[in-house]
Steps between C-alpha positions, in 0.01 A plus 500: 500500500362717782701800378349461152148478645564807715635694201195403293273601786669838532481561126130409495436739786693778329305452178169505682589827678523676164147384415346691792322828455591795726165455679584133568840594639358777720251257651775258607655686792616301801760249611408243232423749222707330229373147524146575614450756226625257237281220634194728488585604146564145372186375678283764334640415156470123546141518620402744227646284220343185649164680514537638145555163333159349419403176677473318165873571440614349831558163329700659214866401474759604238585140417502141622678452831492871586297633792153637425384840628338340807807285563731804491283690748469195726877449473548856625259447791641159590858628483411805710370271772788255467776763514321671788472165683879474500498806729236356737133543396334176392385422147131426444479118496319491165799672336761256630431263210718540190194476278297776671552734204345240270202432731404857593408659166188717526569872477315576824701244699831582333471877554384432858815299573716771341340771716530293818865414430588866449311594819685224689835648396392850602366378835804284583744775407313758710546277806880482463736700715811643330726231653276224364616572146851371576372169644642205305273246329564199274371456146618244245808424709602867521506718810353844430352779706133587527560830318634307201189282497275806485707641214470166317121513536486847345736410214311178426169688492643759261649229276164330454319832466701547182386159383136591570539828311621305197215249535247782528628689196509187283133457592412861416487621861678827571634520856274746684783735594612517135143588400503795741285334766579636846559206729351494849745544787 
C-alpha cells in the first residue's frame, strides 16, 4: 500500500513539475527547491481558483451526495492540516470535527482556511532539517516517513485542484491562469 502511495506521490510531483514556467523554476533555487517550488505553485493556483469562483456558487454541487464547491475547498484545508498533524503540528480544534466542511461554508471563511492551511504547510516544512524528512510516523496503521506525508499533501491538493477546475468551468468560470491572468507570487 505504501509503495503505491509513494508511486502516486512521485507521479503527481513529476506532473506538476512540467506545469511550471521557466521563471517559476528559476525562483526555486535551494535545498528544498523541488517540493517548495511545487507547493508555491499549487498554492497560487488553488487560491486563485477559490477566489475566482463567485460566492453564490460556493453551495453548487454537481449532484446529490457530491461535495459542493465550499466543501471541496474545506476538504483540502482540513486534509492539509490533518496530514500535517501526522508529522507534528497540531490541527486547529474547529477542524477536528468530521462535519467541519459542512459547517464552514462562507467564501470568506473557506478561502481563509485554505490560505492558512497552505501557510501552515510552508511554515512547518521550512522548520524541518534534512534528517527530519526520514523520521517515521503512523497514519491509518501504516508507518511512513515525514517526506512521504509532505508528498501526499501536495498530491492531494493537486487532485482536488482538478476537481475545482471542473466545478469552475461547469459554472462558466475560467481558471485565472487559463484566462492569461498573471498570478501573484
